[in-house]
PDB file of N, H, CA, C and O in Angstrom:
ATOM      1  N   MET A   1      -8.555  -0.586  21.852  1.00  0.00           N
ATOM      2  CA  MET A   1      -8.290   0.459  20.869  1.00  0.00           C
ATOM      3  C   MET A   1      -6.985   0.196  20.146  1.00  0.00           C
ATOM      4  O   MET A   1      -6.919   0.311  18.922  1.00  0.00           O
ATOM      5  N   ALA A   2      -5.945  -0.156  20.888  1.00  0.00           N
ATOM      6  H   ALA A   2      -5.999  -0.250  21.883  1.00  0.00           H
ATOM      7  CA  ALA A   2      -4.643  -0.405  20.272  1.00  0.00           C
ATOM      8  C   ALA A   2      -4.675  -1.653  19.398  1.00  0.00           C
ATOM      9  O   ALA A   2      -4.004  -1.711  18.368  1.00  0.00           O
ATOM     10  N   ALA A   3      -5.452  -2.645  19.806  1.00  0.00           N
ATOM     11  H   ALA A   3      -5.997  -2.597  20.642  1.00  0.00           H
ATOM     12  CA  ALA A   3      -5.529  -3.879  19.019  1.00  0.00           C
ATOM     13  C   ALA A   3      -6.208  -3.626  17.677  1.00  0.00           C
ATOM     14  O   ALA A   3      -5.773  -4.151  16.652  1.00  0.00           O
ATOM     15  N   SER A   4      -7.270  -2.827  17.678  1.00  0.00           N
ATOM     16  H   SER A   4      -7.624  -2.400  18.510  1.00  0.00           H
ATOM     17  CA  SER A   4      -7.958  -2.558  16.414  1.00  0.00           C
ATOM     18  C   SER A   4      -7.083  -1.722  15.480  1.00  0.00           C
ATOM     19  O   SER A   4      -7.115  -1.902  14.263  1.00  0.00           O
ATOM     20  N   MET A   5      -6.297  -0.800  16.062  1.00  0.00           N
ATOM     21  H   MET A   5      -6.271  -0.654  17.051  1.00  0.00           H
ATOM     22  CA  MET A   5      -5.388  -0.007  15.235  1.00  0.00           C
ATOM     23  C   MET A   5      -4.308  -0.894  14.637  1.00  0.00           C
ATOM     24  O   MET A   5      -3.939  -0.735  13.474  1.00  0.00           O
ATOM     25  N   LEU A   6      -3.800  -1.832  15.437  1.00  0.00           N
ATOM     26  H   LEU A   6      -4.099  -1.961  16.382  1.00  0.00           H
ATOM     27  CA  LEU A   6      -2.774  -2.750  14.946  1.00  0.00           C
ATOM     28  C   LEU A   6      -3.316  -3.640  13.834  1.00  0.00           C
ATOM     29  O   LEU A   6      -2.627  -3.894  12.847  1.00  0.00           O
ATOM     30  N   ILE A   7      -4.535  -4.108  13.991  1.00  0.00           N
ATOM     31  H   ILE A   7      -5.096  -3.902  14.793  1.00  0.00           H
ATOM     32  CA  ILE A   7      -5.160  -4.929  12.948  1.00  0.00           C
ATOM     33  C   ILE A   7      -5.371  -4.119  11.678  1.00  0.00           C
ATOM     34  O   ILE A   7      -5.152  -4.625  10.577  1.00  0.00           O
ATOM     35  N   SER A   8      -5.789  -2.877  11.818  1.00  0.00           N
ATOM     36  H   SER A   8      -5.966  -2.466  12.713  1.00  0.00           H
ATOM     37  CA  SER A   8      -5.989  -2.017  10.645  1.00  0.00           C
ATOM     38  C   SER A   8      -4.676  -1.768   9.914  1.00  0.00           C
ATOM     39  O   SER A   8      -4.636  -1.783   8.684  1.00  0.00           O
ATOM     40  N   ILE A   9      -3.613  -1.542  10.660  1.00  0.00           N
ATOM     41  H   ILE A   9      -3.646  -1.530  11.659  1.00  0.00           H
ATOM     42  CA  ILE A   9      -2.302  -1.333  10.046  1.00  0.00           C
ATOM     43  C   ILE A   9      -1.845  -2.592   9.332  1.00  0.00           C
ATOM     44  O   ILE A   9      -1.308  -2.520   8.226  1.00  0.00           O
ATOM     45  N   LEU A  10      -2.053  -3.741   9.952  1.00  0.00           N
ATOM     46  H   LEU A  10      -2.489  -3.799  10.850  1.00  0.00           H
ATOM     47  CA  LEU A  10      -1.655  -5.009   9.343  1.00  0.00           C
ATOM     48  C   LEU A  10      -2.439  -5.282   8.065  1.00  0.00           C
ATOM     49  O   LEU A  10      -1.861  -5.707   7.064  1.00  0.00           O
ATOM     50  N   ILE A  11      -3.740  -5.043   8.088  1.00  0.00           N
ATOM     51  H   ILE A  11      -4.210  -4.698   8.901  1.00  0.00           H
ATOM     52  CA  ILE A  11      -4.563  -5.254   6.897  1.00  0.00           C
ATOM     53  C   ILE A  11      -4.145  -4.307   5.781  1.00  0.00           C
ATOM     54  O   ILE A  11      -4.063  -4.714   4.622  1.00  0.00           O
ATOM     55  N   THR A  12      -3.879  -3.050   6.118  1.00  0.00           N
ATOM     56  H   THR A  12      -3.946  -2.720   7.060  1.00  0.00           H
ATOM     57  CA  THR A  12      -3.431  -2.083   5.119  1.00  0.00           C
ATOM     58  C   THR A  12      -2.114  -2.522   4.500  1.00  0.00           C
ATOM     59  O   THR A  12      -1.944  -2.448   3.283  1.00  0.00           O
ATOM     60  N   PHE A  13      -1.188  -2.975   5.324  1.00  0.00           N
ATOM     61  H   PHE A  13      -1.326  -3.035   6.312  1.00  0.00           H
ATOM     62  CA  PHE A  13       0.102  -3.441   4.823  1.00  0.00           C
ATOM     63  C   PHE A  13      -0.078  -4.643   3.889  1.00  0.00           C
ATOM     64  O   PHE A  13       0.561  -4.709   2.839  1.00  0.00           O
ATOM     65  N   LEU A  14      -0.932  -5.578   4.258  1.00  0.00           N
ATOM     66  H   LEU A  14      -1.451  -5.524   5.111  1.00  0.00           H
ATOM     67  CA  LEU A  14      -1.164  -6.754   3.419  1.00  0.00           C
ATOM     68  C   LEU A  14      -1.812  -6.373   2.093  1.00  0.00           C
ATOM     69  O   LEU A  14      -1.484  -6.959   1.061  1.00  0.00           O
ATOM     70  N   VAL A  15      -2.725  -5.407   2.098  1.00  0.00           N
ATOM     71  H   VAL A  15      -2.992  -4.931   2.936  1.00  0.00           H
ATOM     72  CA  VAL A  15      -3.357  -4.955   0.860  1.00  0.00           C
ATOM     73  C   VAL A  15      -2.322  -4.296  -0.047  1.00  0.00           C
ATOM     74  O   VAL A  15      -2.333  -4.507  -1.260  1.00  0.00           O
ATOM     75  N   ILE A  16      -1.426  -3.499   0.537  1.00  0.00           N
ATOM     76  H   ILE A  16      -1.416  -3.328   1.523  1.00  0.00           H
ATOM     77  CA  ILE A  16      -0.372  -2.860  -0.254  1.00  0.00           C
ATOM     78  C   ILE A  16       0.502  -3.915  -0.925  1.00  0.00           C
ATOM     79  O   ILE A  16       0.806  -3.813  -2.113  1.00  0.00           O
ATOM     80  N   VAL A  17       0.902  -4.921  -0.164  1.00  0.00           N
ATOM     81  H   VAL A  17       0.655  -5.004   0.802  1.00  0.00           H
ATOM     82  CA  VAL A  17       1.750  -5.986  -0.710  1.00  0.00           C
ATOM     83  C   VAL A  17       1.009  -6.742  -1.817  1.00  0.00           C
ATOM     84  O   VAL A  17       1.600  -7.064  -2.848  1.00  0.00           O
ATOM     85  N   LEU A  18      -0.271  -7.024  -1.609  1.00  0.00           N
ATOM     86  H   LEU A  18      -0.751  -6.762  -0.771  1.00  0.00           H
ATOM     87  CA  LEU A  18      -1.057  -7.735  -2.614  1.00  0.00           C
ATOM     88  C   LEU A  18      -1.182  -6.922  -3.898  1.00  0.00           C
ATOM     89  O   LEU A  18      -1.029  -7.467  -4.991  1.00  0.00           O
ATOM     90  N   VAL A  19      -1.456  -5.626  -3.778  1.00  0.00           N
ATOM     91  H   VAL A  19      -1.580  -5.184  -2.890  1.00  0.00           H
ATOM     92  CA  VAL A  19      -1.591  -4.777  -4.967  1.00  0.00           C
ATOM     93  C   VAL A  19      -0.255  -4.687  -5.706  1.00  0.00           C
ATOM     94  O   VAL A  19      -0.226  -4.727  -6.936  1.00  0.00           O
ATOM     95  N   LEU A  20       0.850  -4.565  -4.963  1.00  0.00           N
ATOM     96  H   LEU A  20       0.826  -4.532  -3.964  1.00  0.00           H
ATOM     97  CA  LEU A  20       2.166  -4.527  -5.615  1.00  0.00           C
ATOM     98  C   LEU A  20       2.451  -5.835  -6.353  1.00  0.00           C
ATOM     99  O   LEU A  20       3.031  -5.820  -7.439  1.00  0.00           O
ATOM    100  N   TYR A  21       2.053  -6.952  -5.776  1.00  0.00           N
ATOM    101  H   TYR A  21       1.582  -6.964  -4.894  1.00  0.00           H
ATOM    102  CA  TYR A  21       2.231  -8.240  -6.443  1.00  0.00           C
ATOM    103  C   TYR A  21       1.395  -8.309  -7.720  1.00  0.00           C
ATOM    104  O   TYR A  21       1.869  -8.771  -8.757  1.00  0.00           O
ATOM    105  N   LEU A  22       0.154  -7.847  -7.633  1.00  0.00           N
ATOM    106  H   LEU A  22      -0.231  -7.471  -6.790  1.00  0.00           H
ATOM    107  CA  LEU A  22      -0.713  -7.885  -8.813  1.00  0.00           C
ATOM    108  C   LEU A  22      -0.215  -6.952  -9.911  1.00  0.00           C
ATOM    109  O   LEU A  22      -0.359  -7.261 -11.093  1.00  0.00           O
ATOM    110  N   VAL A  23       0.366  -5.821  -9.539  1.00  0.00           N
ATOM    111  H   VAL A  23       0.483  -5.569  -8.578  1.00  0.00           H
ATOM    112  CA  VAL A  23       0.934  -4.910 -10.534  1.00  0.00           C
ATOM    113  C   VAL A  23       2.098  -5.598 -11.252  1.00  0.00           C
ATOM    114  O   VAL A  23       2.279  -5.413 -12.456  1.00  0.00           O
ATOM    115  N   GLN A  24       2.877  -6.380 -10.528  1.00  0.00           N
ATOM    116  H   GLN A  24       2.730  -6.530  -9.550  1.00  0.00           H
ATOM    117  CA  GLN A  24       3.987  -7.107 -11.153  1.00  0.00           C
ATOM    118  C   GLN A  24       3.483  -8.118 -12.190  1.00  0.00           C
ATOM    119  O   GLN A  24       4.163  -8.394 -13.179  1.00  0.00           O
ATOM    120  N   ARG A  25       2.300  -8.658 -11.957  1.00  0.00           N
ATOM    121  H   ARG A  25       1.747  -8.433 -11.154  1.00  0.00           H
ATOM    122  CA  ARG A  25       1.746  -9.678 -12.850  1.00  0.00           C
ATOM    123  C   ARG A  25       1.121  -9.084 -14.115  1.00  0.00           C
ATOM    124  O   ARG A  25       0.883  -9.811 -15.080  1.00  0.00           O
ATOM    125  N   LEU A  26       0.851  -7.772 -14.125  1.00  0.00           N
ATOM    126  H   LEU A  26       1.044  -7.181 -13.342  1.00  0.00           H
ATOM    127  CA  LEU A  26       0.222  -7.143 -15.292  1.00  0.00           C
ATOM    128  C   LEU A  26       1.218  -7.023 -16.439  1.00  0.00           C
ATOM    129  O   LEU A  26       2.404  -6.773 -16.221  1.00  0.00           O
ATOM    130  N   PRO A  27       0.726  -7.204 -17.659  1.00  0.00           N
ATOM    131  CA  PRO A  27       1.611  -7.054 -18.823  1.00  0.00           C
ATOM    132  C   PRO A  27       1.778  -5.579 -19.207  1.00  0.00           C
ATOM    133  O   PRO A  27       1.224  -5.124 -20.207  1.00  0.00           O
ATOM    134  N   LEU A  28       2.544  -4.846 -18.406  1.00  0.00           N
ATOM    135  H   LEU A  28       2.995  -5.216 -17.593  1.00  0.00           H
ATOM    136  CA  LEU A  28       2.775  -3.430 -18.657  1.00  0.00           C
ATOM    137  C   LEU A  28       4.231  -3.192 -19.012  1.00  0.00           C
ATOM    138  O   LEU A  28       5.102  -4.015 -18.730  1.00  0.00           O
ATOM    139  N   ASP A  29       4.475  -2.056 -19.633  1.00  0.00           N
ATOM    140  H   ASP A  29       3.768  -1.387 -19.862  1.00  0.00           H
ATOM    141  CA  ASP A  29       5.839  -1.618 -19.894  1.00  0.00           C
ATOM    142  C   ASP A  29       6.540  -1.371 -18.556  1.00  0.00           C
ATOM    143  O   ASP A  29       5.887  -1.029 -17.571  1.00  0.00           O
ATOM    144  N   GLY A  30       7.848  -1.540 -18.517  1.00  0.00           N
ATOM    145  H   GLY A  30       8.379  -1.817 -19.317  1.00  0.00           H
ATOM    146  CA  GLY A  30       8.609  -1.401 -17.281  1.00  0.00           C
ATOM    147  C   GLY A  30       8.482  -0.043 -16.640  1.00  0.00           C
ATOM    148  O   GLY A  30       8.378   0.061 -15.418  1.00  0.00           O
ATOM    149  N   ARG A  31       8.488   1.010 -17.456  1.00  0.00           N
ATOM    150  H   ARG A  31       8.571   0.924 -18.449  1.00  0.00           H
ATOM    151  CA  ARG A  31       8.403   2.375 -16.923  1.00  0.00           C
ATOM    152  C   ARG A  31       7.034   2.643 -16.306  1.00  0.00           C
ATOM    153  O   ARG A  31       6.937   3.244 -15.236  1.00  0.00           O
ATOM    154  N   ILE A  32       5.979   2.197 -16.981  1.00  0.00           N
ATOM    155  H   ILE A  32       6.058   1.709 -17.850  1.00  0.00           H
ATOM    156  CA  ILE A  32       4.623   2.382 -16.471  1.00  0.00           C
ATOM    157  C   ILE A  32       4.441   1.583 -15.192  1.00  0.00           C
ATOM    158  O   ILE A  32       3.831   2.069 -14.240  1.00  0.00           O
ATOM    159  N   ARG A  33       4.966   0.356 -15.159  1.00  0.00           N
ATOM    160  H   ARG A  33       5.461  -0.039 -15.933  1.00  0.00           H
ATOM    161  CA  ARG A  33       4.866  -0.478 -13.968  1.00  0.00           C
ATOM    162  C   ARG A  33       5.549   0.203 -12.785  1.00  0.00           C
ATOM    163  O   ARG A  33       5.033   0.167 -11.668  1.00  0.00           O
ATOM    164  N   GLN A  34       6.694   0.817 -13.019  1.00  0.00           N
ATOM    165  H   GLN A  34       7.113   0.846 -13.927  1.00  0.00           H
ATOM    166  CA  GLN A  34       7.420   1.490 -11.952  1.00  0.00           C
ATOM    167  C   GLN A  34       6.621   2.687 -11.414  1.00  0.00           C
ATOM    168  O   GLN A  34       6.584   2.916 -10.205  1.00  0.00           O
ATOM    169  N   ILE A  35       5.990   3.440 -12.306  1.00  0.00           N
ATOM    170  H   ILE A  35       6.020   3.253 -13.288  1.00  0.00           H
ATOM    171  CA  ILE A  35       5.172   4.582 -11.888  1.00  0.00           C
ATOM    172  C   ILE A  35       3.985   4.102 -11.060  1.00  0.00           C
ATOM    173  O   ILE A  35       3.665   4.703 -10.034  1.00  0.00           O
ATOM    174  N   VAL A  36       3.333   3.034 -11.490  1.00  0.00           N
ATOM    175  H   VAL A  36       3.593   2.546 -12.324  1.00  0.00           H
ATOM    176  CA  VAL A  36       2.186   2.499 -10.749  1.00  0.00           C
ATOM    177  C   VAL A  36       2.630   2.016  -9.369  1.00  0.00           C
ATOM    178  O   VAL A  36       1.920   2.226  -8.385  1.00  0.00           O
ATOM    179  N   GLN A  37       3.791   1.373  -9.284  1.00  0.00           N
ATOM    180  H   GLN A  37       4.367   1.202 -10.083  1.00  0.00           H
ATOM    181  CA  GLN A  37       4.292   0.908  -7.994  1.00  0.00           C
ATOM    182  C   GLN A  37       4.574   2.074  -7.056  1.00  0.00           C
ATOM    183  O   GLN A  37       4.274   1.992  -5.865  1.00  0.00           O
ATOM    184  N   ILE A  38       5.137   3.142  -7.565  1.00  0.00           N
ATOM    185  H   ILE A  38       5.381   3.209  -8.533  1.00  0.00           H
ATOM    186  CA  ILE A  38       5.411   4.319  -6.738  1.00  0.00           C
ATOM    187  C   ILE A  38       4.109   4.922  -6.230  1.00  0.00           C
ATOM    188  O   ILE A  38       4.021   5.319  -5.068  1.00  0.00           O
ATOM    189  N   ILE A  39       3.093   4.994  -7.094  1.00  0.00           N
ATOM    190  H   ILE A  39       3.165   4.671  -8.038  1.00  0.00           H
ATOM    191  CA  ILE A  39       1.793   5.542  -6.684  1.00  0.00           C
ATOM    192  C   ILE A  39       1.176   4.674  -5.589  1.00  0.00           C
ATOM    193  O   ILE A  39       0.650   5.198  -4.608  1.00  0.00           O
ATOM    194  N   VAL A  40       1.236   3.352  -5.749  1.00  0.00           N
ATOM    195  H   VAL A  40       1.664   2.926  -6.546  1.00  0.00           H
ATOM    196  CA  VAL A  40       0.674   2.445  -4.749  1.00  0.00           C
ATOM    197  C   VAL A  40       1.403   2.590  -3.420  1.00  0.00           C
ATOM    198  O   VAL A  40       0.767   2.608  -2.366  1.00  0.00           O
ATOM    199  N   ILE A  41       2.720   2.692  -3.456  1.00  0.00           N
ATOM    200  H   ILE A  41       3.237   2.677  -4.312  1.00  0.00           H
ATOM    201  CA  ILE A  41       3.499   2.841  -2.227  1.00  0.00           C
ATOM    202  C   ILE A  41       3.170   4.162  -1.537  1.00  0.00           C
ATOM    203  O   ILE A  41       3.023   4.200  -0.316  1.00  0.00           O
ATOM    204  N   LEU A  42       3.054   5.244  -2.305  1.00  0.00           N
ATOM    205  H   LEU A  42       3.174   5.213  -3.297  1.00  0.00           H
ATOM    206  CA  LEU A  42       2.711   6.534  -1.702  1.00  0.00           C
ATOM    207  C   LEU A  42       1.325   6.517  -1.065  1.00  0.00           C
ATOM    208  O   LEU A  42       1.143   7.036   0.036  1.00  0.00           O
ATOM    209  N   ILE A  43       0.356   5.929  -1.743  1.00  0.00           N
ATOM    210  H   ILE A  43       0.504   5.507  -2.637  1.00  0.00           H
ATOM    211  CA  ILE A  43      -0.989   5.817  -1.171  1.00  0.00           C
ATOM    212  C   ILE A  43      -0.951   4.966   0.091  1.00  0.00           C
ATOM    213  O   ILE A  43      -1.627   5.274   1.073  1.00  0.00           O
ATOM    214  N   GLY A  44      -0.168   3.901   0.066  1.00  0.00           N
ATOM    215  H   GLY A  44       0.381   3.651  -0.732  1.00  0.00           H
ATOM    216  CA  GLY A  44      -0.045   3.050   1.246  1.00  0.00           C
ATOM    217  C   GLY A  44       0.588   3.766   2.415  1.00  0.00           C
ATOM    218  O   GLY A  44       0.141   3.605   3.551  1.00  0.00           O
ATOM    219  N   ILE A  45       1.620   4.554   2.164  1.00  0.00           N
ATOM    220  H   ILE A  45       1.983   4.684   1.242  1.00  0.00           H
ATOM    221  CA  ILE A  45       2.274   5.300   3.241  1.00  0.00           C
ATOM    222  C   ILE A  45       1.319   6.324   3.836  1.00  0.00           C
ATOM    223  O   ILE A  45       1.266   6.490   5.055  1.00  0.00           O
ATOM    224  N   VAL A  46       0.565   7.012   2.984  1.00  0.00           N
ATOM    225  H   VAL A  46       0.609   6.877   1.994  1.00  0.00           H
ATOM    226  CA  VAL A  46      -0.390   8.002   3.479  1.00  0.00           C
ATOM    227  C   VAL A  46      -1.473   7.324   4.326  1.00  0.00           C
ATOM    228  O   VAL A  46      -1.859   7.850   5.370  1.00  0.00           O
ATOM    229  N   SER A  47      -1.961   6.170   3.886  1.00  0.00           N
ATOM    230  H   SER A  47      -1.648   5.744   3.037  1.00  0.00           H
ATOM    231  CA  SER A  47      -3.000   5.502   4.661  1.00  0.00           C
ATOM    232  C   SER A  47      -2.453   4.959   5.977  1.00  0.00           C
ATOM    233  O   SER A  47      -3.161   4.972   6.984  1.00  0.00           O
ATOM    234  N   LEU A  48      -1.218   4.486   5.990  1.00  0.00           N
ATOM    235  H   LEU A  48      -0.643   4.476   5.172  1.00  0.00           H
ATOM    236  CA  LEU A  48      -0.621   4.041   7.248  1.00  0.00           C
ATOM    237  C   LEU A  48      -0.407   5.209   8.201  1.00  0.00           C
ATOM    238  O   LEU A  48      -0.621   5.073   9.406  1.00  0.00           O
ATOM    239  N   LEU A  49       0.010   6.346   7.677  1.00  0.00           N
ATOM    240  H   LEU A  49       0.184   6.456   6.698  1.00  0.00           H
ATOM    241  CA  LEU A  49       0.176   7.522   8.523  1.00  0.00           C
ATOM    242  C   LEU A  49      -1.169   8.016   9.067  1.00  0.00           C
ATOM    243  O   LEU A  49      -1.238   8.575  10.162  1.00  0.00           O
ATOM    244  N   LYS A  50      -2.227   7.802   8.292  1.00  0.00           N
ATOM    245  H   LYS A  50      -2.171   7.348   7.403  1.00  0.00           H
ATOM    246  CA  LYS A  50      -3.558   8.166   8.765  1.00  0.00           C
ATOM    247  C   LYS A  50      -3.949   7.319   9.972  1.00  0.00           C
ATOM    248  O   LYS A  50      -4.526   7.829  10.933  1.00  0.00           O
ATOM    249  N   TYR A  51      -3.633   6.019   9.920  1.00  0.00           N
ATOM    250  H   TYR A  51      -3.164   5.605   9.139  1.00  0.00           H
ATOM    251  CA  TYR A  51      -3.932   5.152  11.054  1.00  0.00           C
ATOM    252  C   TYR A  51      -3.100   5.492  12.275  1.00  0.00           C
ATOM    253  O   TYR A  51      -3.537   5.265  13.403  1.00  0.00           O
ATOM    254  N   LEU A  52      -1.914   6.031  12.070  1.00  0.00           N
ATOM    255  H   LEU A  52      -1.559   6.216  11.154  1.00  0.00           H
ATOM    256  CA  LEU A  52      -1.070   6.415  13.181  1.00  0.00           C
ATOM    257  C   LEU A  52      -1.370   7.829  13.680  1.00  0.00           C
ATOM    258  O   LEU A  52      -0.660   8.356  14.536  1.00  0.00           O
ATOM    259  N   ALA A  53      -2.422   8.435  13.138  1.00  0.00           N
ATOM    260  H   ALA A  53      -2.998   8.007  12.442  1.00  0.00           H
ATOM    261  CA  ALA A  53      -2.919   9.749  13.553  1.00  0.00           C
ATOM    262  C   ALA A  53      -1.911  10.856  13.297  1.00  0.00           C
ATOM    263  O   ALA A  53      -1.833  11.814  14.066  1.00  0.00           O
ATOM    264  N   VAL A  54      -1.139  10.733  12.224  1.00  0.00           N
ATOM    265  H   VAL A  54      -1.203   9.955  11.599  1.00  0.00           H
ATOM    266  CA  VAL A  54      -0.231  11.794  11.841  1.00  0.00           C
ATOM    267  C   VAL A  54      -0.996  12.863  11.058  1.00  0.00           C
ATOM    268  O   VAL A  54      -0.738  14.060  11.186  1.00  0.00           O
ATOM    269  N   PHE A  55      -1.953  12.389  10.237  1.00  0.00           N
ATOM    270  H   PHE A  55      -2.163  11.417  10.133  1.00  0.00           H
ATOM    271  CA  PHE A  55      -2.780  13.318   9.469  1.00  0.00           C
ATOM    272  C   PHE A  55      -4.126  13.480  10.131  1.00  0.00           C
ATOM    273  O   PHE A  55      -4.972  14.225   9.636  1.00  0.00           O
TER     274      PHE A  55
END
């Protein structure tokens, strides 16, 4: 059980990092890029907290 939770957390973290990298590669205005990064980070934190059974 703990191993599968650890793998899920690791995969979620890697997906967050990948999405943040891809957002950096998009030709967006700096302000819009910053807003998108904040949204991605917030979604990532919520999903990680879900795996840790906080929610």
